[in-house]
C-alpha positions, 0 to 999 in steps of 0.5 A: 505534473503529478496531482495530489489530493489532500483531505484534512479538516485542519486549515493550517495543515492544508495550507502547510502541505499545499505550499510545500507540495506546490513548491516541489512541483505537485498540482494540489487539490484540497478537501476539508470534508470526508465525503467531498474528499471521497467523491474527488478521489473516486471520480478524478485521477490523482497520483497520490492521496494524503488523507487525515483519519479524523474528518467530518461526515466520513472518516479517513479509514472509511474513505480508504476502505471504500476507495480500495473496494472501488478498485482505486489503487492510488497510493494513500498516506494516512495522517492522524493525531493518534499515536496508536499502533492499532490505528496504524495497523488498521489503516494499513490493513484496509489498503493505505500505503503508509501512516504518519502521526501528527505533528510532522514536518513537510519534509517527512511527508515529501520523503514518505511520498517519494519512497512510496512512488519508488515502490509503486511506479515502474522503474526507469532502469531496465528490468531483467525479466518483465514477467515472473511466473510461478505455477499458475501465478503470473506477474507483469512487472511493467504493468503491475498486473497479476493473473492467477489461473488465467484470471486477473486479480486486483492487488494493492501496491503493497500486496503486489510488492510483497508477492513479487518479493516472495516469487523472486525468492521461491523456496526460501524461508523469509522472516517477518522482520526481513519483510518489514525492512524490505517492503515497508522500508522503515522501522515497524519493529515488533509489529509483525501483524502488519506482515501477517495481515498482508499475507492473509490478504494475498492468500485470499486472492491467490490460493484456491483454499486460503485456509490450506495454502499451497503457495504461501506457506507458514514456517512456524517460528520463522516466517513464510516460504513461497513454493510452487505446488506440484501439478 
């Protein structure tokens, strides 16, 4: 049984989510205070976190940021009453996997969760290659681990998925809209900054000099291309 942590200070939303999640077979733990939610997420093992942005004592963005800094890679779905693209981008920048604006239906929450699980869990079907290798980068597709120059690096689920997508399409120019569609899987039309931010984070982790990348090349006016530098 998968464990889900719901952190929201609106009791009606907590009850609504708890009822529908438990109905779907999830074990639900709740918190109505930011610090309490952070401590639970940090010290207990959860399979998924539903996290409101506006919380007493510690807001959801700070919680998500601190969890990622502590290498907690549990998928996070952010909830907010603000329909603001900047807030949405900020949440995704700091490591959230998805973003949902209130009001929402429980059905939509469950659909988003299942989509995220499909992206971050090992696939049940057989994988043609368990490993991908490109230059000094190696990706373990079964265990979701990446090593660069022999050292293991920590990637968020979205960063891992983006890197693998690039590695499987070496030397191909991929535009931002395609990346939004394939990696985020729903309409972020016109919000290419989400892609740019994740590419920037990837460069910081895989490149020797992120300002002069060897692997993730920008193709001006088109998008990005992953290439293997000559040794």
